[in-house]
Every structure is written in C-alpha cells, then in structure tokens.
C-alpha positions as CSV (number, residue, x, y, z in Angstrom):
1,M,33.1,38.1,29.9
2,I,29.6,36.7,29.5
3,T,29.2,33.2,28.3
4,I,26.1,32.2,26.5
5,K,24.9,28.6,27.0
6,K,23.5,27.0,23.9
7,H,20.5,24.9,24.5
8,N,20.4,22.0,22.1
9,R,16.8,21.6,21.0
10,K,15.8,18.0,20.7
11,K,15.0,17.2,17.1
12,W,12.2,14.8,16.3
13,S,13.0,11.8,14.1
14,P,11.6,12.2,10.6
15,Y,9.9,8.8,11.1
16,I,8.0,10.2,14.2
17,I,6.9,13.2,12.2
18,I,5.7,10.8,9.4
19,M,3.8,8.7,11.9
20,I,2.2,11.8,13.6
21,G,1.3,13.1,10.2
22,F,-0.6,9.9,9.3
23,L,-2.3,9.9,12.7
24,S,-3.4,13.5,12.2
25,F,-5.0,12.7,8.8
26,I,-6.8,9.8,10.4
27,V,-8.2,11.9,13.2
28,V,-9.3,14.7,10.9
29,G,-10.8,12.2,8.4
30,T,-12.7,10.5,11.2
31,A,-14.1,13.8,12.4
32,L,-15.2,14.8,8.9
33,L,-16.9,11.5,8.2
34,L,-18.8,11.8,11.5
35,L,-20.4,15.0,10.3
36,P,-24.2,14.6,9.7
37,F,-24.0,15.6,6.1
38,S,-21.2,13.1,5.3
39,V,-23.8,10.3,5.1
40,N,-27.0,10.2,3.1
41,S,-30.5,10.4,4.6
42,G,-31.5,7.2,6.4
43,Y,-27.9,6.1,7.1
44,T,-25.9,6.5,10.3
45,L,-22.2,6.1,11.0
46,N,-20.8,5.5,14.5
47,F,-17.3,6.4,15.7
48,V,-15.7,3.0,15.2
49,N,-16.9,2.6,11.6
50,A,-15.9,6.2,10.8
51,L,-12.4,5.5,12.3
52,Y,-12.2,2.3,10.4
53,T,-13.1,4.0,7.1
54,A,-10.7,6.9,7.6
55,T,-7.9,4.6,8.5
56,S,-8.5,2.3,5.6
57,S,-8.6,5.4,3.3
58,I,-5.5,7.1,4.5
59,C,-3.6,3.7,4.6
60,V,-4.9,3.1,1.0
61,T,-6.2,-0.3,2.1
62,G,-9.8,-0.5,0.8
63,L,-11.3,-2.8,3.5
64,S,-14.6,-1.4,4.6
65,V,-17.1,-2.2,7.4
66,V,-19.7,-0.2,5.5
67,P,-21.4,-2.6,3.1
68,D,-22.1,0.0,0.4
69,I,-20.0,3.1,0.4
70,G,-21.7,4.6,-2.6
71,A,-25.2,4.4,-1.0
72,T,-24.0,5.3,2.6
73,F,-21.9,8.3,2.0
74,S,-23.1,11.6,0.6
75,V,-21.2,13.5,-2.1
76,F,-19.3,15.3,0.7
77,G,-18.4,12.0,2.4
78,K,-17.2,10.5,-0.9
79,I,-15.0,13.5,-1.5
80,V,-13.5,13.2,2.0
81,I,-12.7,9.5,1.3
82,A,-11.2,10.4,-2.1
83,I,-9.0,13.1,-0.6
84,L,-7.9,10.8,2.2
85,I,-7.0,8.1,-0.4
86,Q,-5.0,10.7,-2.4
87,L,-3.2,12.0,0.7
88,G,-2.4,8.4,1.8
89,G,-1.1,7.4,-1.6
90,L,1.1,10.4,-2.0
91,G,2.2,10.5,1.6
92,F,1.9,13.1,4.3
93,V,5.3,14.6,3.7
94,T,5.1,14.7,-0.1
95,T,1.7,16.5,0.1
96,T,2.8,18.9,2.7
97,M,6.0,19.9,0.9
98,F,4.1,20.4,-2.3
99,I,1.7,22.8,-0.6
100,F,4.7,24.6,0.9
101,T,6.3,25.1,-2.6
102,L,3.0,26.4,-4.0
103,L,2.8,28.9,-1.1
104,G,6.4,29.9,-1.7
105,V,7.6,28.6,1.7
106,K,11.3,27.9,1.8
107,I,12.1,24.3,2.2
108,G,14.8,24.0,4.9
109,L,17.4,21.3,5.5
110,N,15.3,19.5,8.1
111,D,12.4,19.4,5.6
112,R,14.6,18.0,2.9
113,L,15.8,15.3,5.3
114,L,12.2,14.5,5.9
115,I,11.5,14.2,2.2
116,R,14.6,12.1,1.8
117,E,13.5,9.6,4.4
118,T,9.9,9.5,3.0
119,L,11.1,8.8,-0.6
120,N,13.9,6.4,0.6
121,Q,16.6,8.5,-1.0
122,N,20.3,8.6,-0.2
123,T,20.8,12.2,-1.1
124,S,18.8,15.5,-0.6
125,R,19.7,16.9,-4.0
126,G,16.8,17.6,-6.3
127,L,14.2,16.4,-3.8
128,V,11.9,19.4,-4.0
129,R,11.9,19.2,-7.8
130,F,11.2,15.5,-7.6
131,V,8.2,16.1,-5.3
132,K,6.7,18.4,-7.9
133,K,7.2,15.7,-10.5
134,V,5.4,13.2,-8.3
135,I,2.4,15.4,-8.0
136,I,2.3,16.1,-11.7
137,M,2.7,12.5,-12.6
138,T,-0.1,11.5,-10.2
139,F,-2.6,13.9,-11.7
140,I,-1.7,13.0,-15.3
141,F,-2.2,9.3,-14.7
142,E,-5.4,9.9,-12.8
143,F,-6.8,12.3,-15.4
144,F,-6.3,9.9,-18.3
145,G,-7.7,7.1,-16.1
146,F,-10.7,9.3,-15.4
147,L,-11.3,9.8,-19.1
148,L,-11.3,6.1,-19.9
149,N,-13.5,5.3,-16.9
150,F,-15.9,8.0,-18.1
151,V,-16.3,6.2,-21.4
152,V,-17.5,3.1,-19.4
153,F,-19.7,4.7,-16.8
154,I,-21.5,7.3,-19.0
155,N,-23.5,4.5,-20.5
156,E,-25.0,3.6,-17.2
157,Y,-25.1,6.8,-15.1
158,S,-26.0,10.5,-15.6
159,F,-23.3,12.9,-16.7
160,L,-22.5,14.2,-13.2
161,E,-22.7,10.7,-11.6
162,A,-20.4,9.2,-14.3
163,M,-17.9,12.0,-13.7
164,G,-17.9,11.5,-9.9
165,I,-17.6,7.7,-10.2
166,S,-14.9,7.9,-12.9
167,A,-12.8,10.4,-10.8
168,F,-13.2,8.4,-7.6
169,H,-12.3,5.1,-9.3
170,A,-9.2,6.7,-11.0
171,I,-7.9,8.1,-7.7
172,S,-8.6,4.8,-5.9
173,S,-6.9,2.7,-8.7
174,F,-3.7,4.7,-9.1
175,N,-3.3,4.9,-5.3
176,N,-3.9,1.2,-5.0
177,A,-6.7,1.8,-2.5
178,G,-9.4,-0.6,-3.8
179,F,-12.3,1.5,-2.7
180,D,-15.2,1.8,-5.1
181,I,-18.7,3.4,-5.0
182,L,-20.4,1.0,-7.3
183,G,-22.2,-1.1,-4.7
184,N,-21.2,-3.9,-2.4
185,S,-19.7,-6.3,-5.0
186,S,-16.6,-4.3,-6.2
187,L,-16.1,-4.8,-9.9
188,I,-17.9,-8.2,-10.2
189,G,-20.6,-6.6,-12.3
190,Y,-17.9,-5.5,-14.7
191,S,-16.0,-8.8,-14.9
192,S,-16.2,-8.9,-18.7
193,N,-15.7,-5.2,-19.3
194,V,-12.3,-5.2,-21.0
195,L,-11.8,-1.4,-21.0
196,L,-12.5,-0.9,-17.3
197,L,-10.5,-3.8,-16.1
198,L,-7.5,-3.0,-18.3
199,N,-7.6,0.7,-17.4
200,T,-7.9,-0.1,-13.7
201,S,-5.0,-2.6,-14.0
202,F,-2.8,-0.1,-15.8
203,L,-3.4,2.5,-13.1
204,V,-2.7,0.0,-10.3
205,I,0.5,-1.2,-12.0
206,M,1.8,2.4,-12.5
207,G,0.9,3.4,-9.0
208,G,2.5,0.2,-7.6
209,M,5.7,0.5,-9.5
210,G,6.6,3.7,-7.8
211,F,7.4,7.3,-8.8
212,L,11.2,6.7,-8.9
213,V,10.7,4.0,-11.6
214,I,8.2,6.0,-13.7
215,N,10.5,9.0,-13.6
216,D,13.5,6.9,-14.5
217,V,11.7,5.3,-17.5
218,L,10.5,8.7,-18.8
219,T,13.9,10.3,-18.4
220,K,16.2,7.6,-19.7
221,K,13.8,5.8,-22.1
222,S,16.1,2.7,-22.3
223,F,16.1,-0.4,-20.1
224,K,19.9,-0.6,-20.2
225,R,20.3,3.0,-18.9
226,L,17.8,2.5,-16.1
227,S,19.0,2.4,-12.5
228,L,19.5,-1.0,-10.8
229,H,16.4,-0.3,-8.6
230,S,14.2,0.4,-11.7
231,K,15.4,-2.7,-13.5
232,I,14.6,-4.9,-10.5
233,V,11.2,-3.4,-10.0
234,I,10.2,-3.8,-13.6
235,I,11.4,-7.4,-13.8
236,M,9.8,-8.4,-10.5
237,T,6.5,-6.6,-11.3
238,F,5.9,-8.3,-14.6
239,S,7.3,-11.7,-13.3
240,L,4.8,-11.7,-10.4
241,L,1.9,-10.5,-12.5
242,T,2.5,-13.2,-15.1
243,A,3.1,-16.0,-12.5
244,G,0.0,-14.9,-10.5
245,M,-2.2,-14.9,-13.6
246,L,-1.0,-18.3,-14.8
247,I,-1.3,-20.0,-11.4
248,I,-4.8,-18.6,-10.7
249,K,-6.0,-19.5,-14.2
250,L,-4.6,-23.0,-14.1
251,T,-5.9,-23.5,-10.6
252,E,-9.4,-22.2,-11.3
253,G,-9.7,-23.5,-14.9
254,S,-13.0,-22.5,-16.6
255,N,-14.3,-20.9,-13.4
256,I,-12.7,-17.6,-14.4
257,S,-11.5,-16.1,-17.7
258,W,-7.9,-15.1,-18.6
259,L,-8.9,-11.4,-18.2
260,Q,-10.2,-12.1,-14.7
261,S,-7.1,-14.1,-13.8
262,F,-4.9,-11.2,-15.0
263,F,-7.0,-8.6,-13.1
264,Q,-6.9,-10.6,-9.9
265,S,-3.1,-11.0,-10.2
266,V,-2.8,-7.2,-10.6
267,S,-5.3,-6.4,-7.9
268,A,-3.7,-8.7,-5.3
269,R,-0.6,-6.5,-5.5
270,T,-2.2,-4.1,-2.9
271,A,-5.1,-2.8,-5.0
272,G,-8.0,-4.6,-3.5
273,F,-10.5,-4.5,-6.4
274,T,-12.1,-7.8,-7.4
275,S,-14.0,-9.1,-10.4
276,V,-14.7,-12.5,-8.8
277,D,-16.2,-13.7,-5.6
278,Y,-13.3,-14.9,-3.4
279,T,-15.5,-17.2,-1.4
280,T,-15.9,-19.4,-4.5
281,L,-12.1,-19.7,-5.2
282,R,-10.1,-22.7,-4.4
283,N,-7.7,-22.7,-1.4
284,S,-4.7,-22.9,-3.8
285,S,-5.9,-19.6,-5.4
286,L,-6.3,-18.0,-2.0
287,I,-2.7,-19.1,-1.0
288,I,-1.1,-17.5,-4.1
289,T,-3.3,-14.4,-3.6
290,M,-2.0,-14.1,0.0
291,F,1.5,-14.4,-1.2
292,L,1.0,-11.7,-3.9
293,M,-0.6,-9.5,-1.2
294,L,2.3,-10.0,1.2
295,V,4.9,-9.1,-1.5
296,G,2.8,-6.1,-2.6
297,A,4.1,-3.2,-4.7
298,S,7.4,-1.5,-4.9
299,P,9.3,1.1,-2.8
300,C,8.3,4.8,-3.1
301,S,4.9,3.8,-4.5
302,T,1.3,4.0,-3.5
303,G,1.2,0.4,-2.5
304,G,2.1,-1.7,0.6
305,G,3.5,-5.1,1.3
306,I,7.2,-6.1,1.9
307,K,7.9,-4.8,-1.6
308,T,9.1,-6.5,-4.8
309,T,12.7,-5.4,-4.3
310,T,12.7,-7.2,-0.9
311,L,11.6,-10.5,-2.5
312,F,14.2,-10.1,-5.2
313,V,17.0,-9.6,-2.7
314,I,15.9,-12.6,-0.7
315,I,15.8,-14.8,-3.9
316,S,19.2,-13.5,-5.0
317,S,20.8,-14.2,-1.5
318,I,19.3,-17.7,-1.5
319,K,20.7,-18.4,-4.9
320,S,24.1,-17.0,-3.8
321,F,24.1,-19.3,-0.8
322,I,23.3,-22.3,-2.8
323,T,25.8,-21.6,-5.6
324,G,28.5,-20.3,-3.3
325,K,28.8,-17.2,-5.4
326,P,28.4,-13.5,-4.3
327,P,24.9,-12.0,-5.1
328,I,25.7,-10.1,-8.3
329,V,22.8,-8.3,-10.0
330,F,23.4,-6.5,-13.3
331,Y,27.2,-6.3,-12.5
332,R,26.4,-4.9,-9.0
333,K,27.0,-6.7,-5.8
334,L,24.2,-6.6,-3.2
335,S,25.5,-5.3,0.1
336,N,25.3,-7.3,3.3
337,D,23.2,-4.4,4.8
338,T,20.7,-4.6,2.0
339,V,20.3,-8.4,2.4
340,S,20.0,-8.1,6.2
341,R,17.3,-5.4,5.9
342,A,15.4,-7.6,3.4
343,Y,15.3,-10.6,5.8
344,I,14.5,-8.4,8.8
345,L,11.6,-6.7,7.0
346,T,10.2,-10.1,5.8
347,L,10.6,-11.9,9.1
348,L,9.1,-9.0,11.1
349,S,6.2,-8.8,8.7
350,L,5.5,-12.6,9.0
351,L,5.8,-12.4,12.8
352,L,3.4,-9.5,13.1
353,I,0.9,-11.2,10.8
354,F,1.1,-14.4,13.0
355,V,0.6,-12.3,16.2
356,F,-2.3,-10.5,14.7
357,I,-4.0,-13.7,13.5
358,F,-3.4,-15.2,17.0
359,V,-4.9,-12.2,18.8
360,L,-7.9,-12.0,16.4
361,S,-8.6,-15.7,16.7
362,I,-9.2,-14.9,20.4
363,T,-11.2,-11.7,20.0
364,E,-13.2,-13.2,17.1
365,S,-13.8,-16.6,18.6
366,A,-17.5,-16.0,18.8
367,N,-17.6,-14.9,15.2
368,L,-15.7,-18.0,14.1
369,Q,-18.4,-20.1,15.6
370,T,-21.6,-18.0,15.1
371,N,-20.9,-16.8,11.6
372,N,-19.0,-19.9,10.4
373,M,-16.0,-17.8,9.8
374,S,-13.0,-20.0,9.1
375,L,-9.4,-19.3,10.2
376,T,-8.5,-19.1,6.5
377,Q,-10.9,-16.2,6.0
378,L,-9.6,-14.5,9.1
379,S,-5.9,-15.0,8.0
380,F,-6.8,-13.7,4.5
381,E,-8.3,-10.6,6.1
382,V,-5.2,-10.0,8.2
383,V,-2.8,-10.3,5.4
384,S,-5.0,-8.0,3.2
385,A,-5.0,-5.4,6.0
386,Y,-1.3,-5.6,6.8
387,A,-0.3,-5.4,3.1
388,T,-2.9,-2.6,2.6
389,V,-4.6,-4.5,-0.1
390,G,-8.3,-4.5,0.6
391,L,-9.3,-7.9,-0.7
392,S,-11.8,-9.7,1.5
393,M,-13.7,-13.0,1.7
394,G,-16.8,-11.2,2.9
395,T,-15.8,-11.2,6.6
396,T,-15.0,-7.5,7.1
397,T,-18.5,-6.5,8.2
398,L,-18.6,-9.5,10.6
399,I,-15.6,-8.4,12.7
400,S,-16.4,-7.3,16.3
401,T,-15.9,-3.8,17.6
402,T,-12.7,-4.9,19.3
403,G,-11.6,-6.6,16.2
404,R,-12.2,-3.4,14.1
405,F,-9.9,-1.4,16.4
406,I,-7.2,-4.1,16.0
407,F,-7.6,-4.0,12.2
408,C,-7.2,-0.2,12.3
409,F,-3.9,-0.8,14.1
410,I,-2.9,-3.5,11.6
411,M,-3.6,-1.2,8.6
412,F,-1.7,1.6,10.2
413,I,1.3,-0.6,11.0
414,G,1.2,-2.0,7.5
415,R,1.2,1.4,5.9
416,L,4.1,2.7,7.9
417,G,6.1,-0.5,7.6
418,P,8.2,-2.4,10.2
419,I,11.4,-0.5,9.0
420,T,9.8,2.8,10.0
421,L,8.8,1.5,13.4
422,I,12.4,0.2,13.9
423,S,13.8,3.5,12.9
424,I,11.6,5.3,15.5
425,I,12.9,3.0,18.3
426,N,16.5,2.6,17.1
427,K,17.9,6.0,16.0
428,N,21.1,4.3,14.8
429,W,19.3,2.0,12.3
430,N,20.4,4.0,9.3
431,K,23.9,4.8,10.7
432,T,27.1,2.9,10.4
433,D,29.6,2.8,13.3
434,D,33.1,2.2,12.1
435,N,34.5,2.4,15.6
436,S,32.2,-0.4,17.0
437,I,33.8,-3.1,19.1
438,I,34.7,-6.2,17.1
439,Y,33.8,-9.5,18.8
440,P,34.9,-13.0,17.9
441,D,32.4,-15.0,15.8
442,G,30.0,-17.2,17.7
443,K,29.5,-20.7,16.3
444,I,25.9,-21.9,16.4
445,I,24.6,-25.0,14.8
446,I,21.8,-24.2,12.2
447,G,19.5,-26.7,10.6
C-alpha cells in the first residue's frame, strides 16, 4: 500500500498580499515617472522625488515635493499619477478582482477572502457583485464631477486642457487625494468659486463616506432602515464637518469666508485641497485641522485616518464609563472587541505620529534652523502624511532627502493602517479562542 504525503502549502496572509500589492504599484509608478517623456522639456525628476510622488499618489495623500505638478509632468506623467490615484483609492485587491471578472477569470475562495479582508466584511457572500458596484459607483461620481469641473475650467483653458484638468481633478477629489495640476497654490485662486468648491466638497464627502454607506443609502433609501455602520458614519461625517466649519470660521473671523471654512473642514478629512494659505491661519485653526486630519474618513472609503467610526466608539465608551451604563447605540450594544480595537488603533496611531515627529525633528534639525521651519509645521506635515491628507504649511519641498524617504514610509503606513500591520504580525488578531486559559484579574491602580 502506497501512502501519499500531503504537503501543506503555506498560505500568505491576505494582509501581506495587500501590502505587497501596494508596494508593487509604488515601484511600477516610480519607474514610469522616471521615464524621460513623463516630464516636460526643461524639467528633471530624480529617483527620490519620483518615489515620493508615486507613493503619495498610490496612498492618495497629495503631498508633493514637486512645486508645480501641472508644469513639471507631461500629459503622460499626469495620466500615470491619475491612474495611481485611482488604483490607490479603489485599492489593489478591488481593482485586481474587477479586472479578473472582466476577463472571465473565476474568483476562488482565497480571492474572496482577500476581498473580504480588504472591504472589512464579515462574510464572503456577494463580494464579487459588490466589487462591481464599487467600480460603477466610482466612475459615475467621477463622471458627473468631471462635467461640473468642465463648466468651470472651460472658461479659462482650451477644450482639451479643460477636459484634462476636469478629469484629473474629479479623480483626485473623489479618491480624497488632494493632487491638482493648477499650479503651486492648490485652489487658492478659486477660493470664491462656489461651483468648483462645492463640487469638490461633494466628491470628497462621497468618497470619504465609503462605498458600503453609499450602497446602503441607494438600496434602502431610508435612514431608519440603514445598517448601524451607515448611521454612525453619516452622523459622524456631518457632525465633524459642521463642527470643523464653525470652529474654523469663529477662530479666523473675517479672514476667511463661510464657504472657505466649510471647504477646509471638508478637505481636512483626508482630501488635502486648500482654498486658503495655511501659513496665515491661527494656531487654533491648525489644531482643529490636525484633529480632523487624524480622524479622517470612514472605513471602506478612499480616505485615511483612524476613521469616523473609531472616534464614535471611543466617545460612546467614554460616555458609558461616565454614566455607568453599557454603550448602547441604536438599540445595539457595542462589543468589547470593537471598543478595544478602537482604542488600540487610536493609541497606536498617536504613538506612531509621536515617533515620526521625534525622528524627523532629528533628521530635519538643519531645516528647522536654516529655513525657520517650526515644530508645529513639521508636526502638521507628519499628521497630514500619516492620515493621507495632503495639506501642508509649505514645508514639503524643504524636507531633506532622508526626510523624504521617511515621509514615504509614513504615507505607506498610514494608507495600510496599524490594524493591517498588526494582522500581518499577529495571525490570530481576527480569531477568537474559546479555549484560552483564564487568569485571575490583576488589580492595577489607574489615575
């Protein structure tokens, strides 16, 4: 009798595949941007700046060491950046699986598991159909955004230029990237253009709310029937937008209009566009902006940050602790696991930001003195990079070569998120062990 030994193939964690996918996009994007015809005549792009641009694009951050993207990059280079932004916003797995479905490739169980992890789902049912919906929703929003942008830009540019700028801006807006090709001052020149700012804000909000919420709203068409996740996202999104707008306006007074206050509140939620010069804002406005950047968008969206739902869970748990009542939300109790994850994600994010600021304060010590770069400016830049926002106080181009490599790492970590990194290290992060050993409680004095 012959016995056949089965060799168990080691399966890669879905999180490792996601990380490798993003790294692959960065490498390919860097190589394409280094091609001679990626930049216009008279401009050059070295490896570090190409890597920084590709990383910022695929991580949908928007920070740029190139002063003027529109003037520096050729049409080909701008298309590469736009594609990287689109891929980064949709995600490596979502894009790949959609291409597979178009080619008729069968999506196996491992592939469905990968999609499930990417979209933060608890079940694999209907995932392929949902991926198709994500792609369709993306192009519908971007197309209508493109049309409204075109109405604005056709008055200032030729037909083809207006089309290119409108399309690029729509893609960058919906994917919360913050890149623009209008010069080196973002949307400051359009600070009073109601149509452009509101259209950009709408695209940013829709992209930042997440595909799950958009699909839920379109399907159920009633707030009462929405899932708990969708209700929390909608409430937190509009609460943060309103609070941010009011605080910025009340702080700045007549320095900026209500429209600009609203736009900056929207943009701070991982978009990165600006209609004002941040170097002229008061410290109080910078603090609220950094808070909004850290919170960011919502899960399963094109934005970054610790996410609106995380902040909601933390607020609910604090309220529960103060009142002595369980954290009940819309007749649902928040699980201990959810609360723990919210605190772990937030604390890890704050710790990483602190470490990055500390390291960069050493590597950029010369810049801090020579270019009068303040620690506030450096901290603002780090939070913006980690939360994949793209807002800057004008210090991005002053960062040293070493600092630019560090910022690439910050943007990459911010895009993946601490939870993804933990899941790569700890394979049991998403598993529950009912047979674990139960130890007696340890009493530690707190506070």
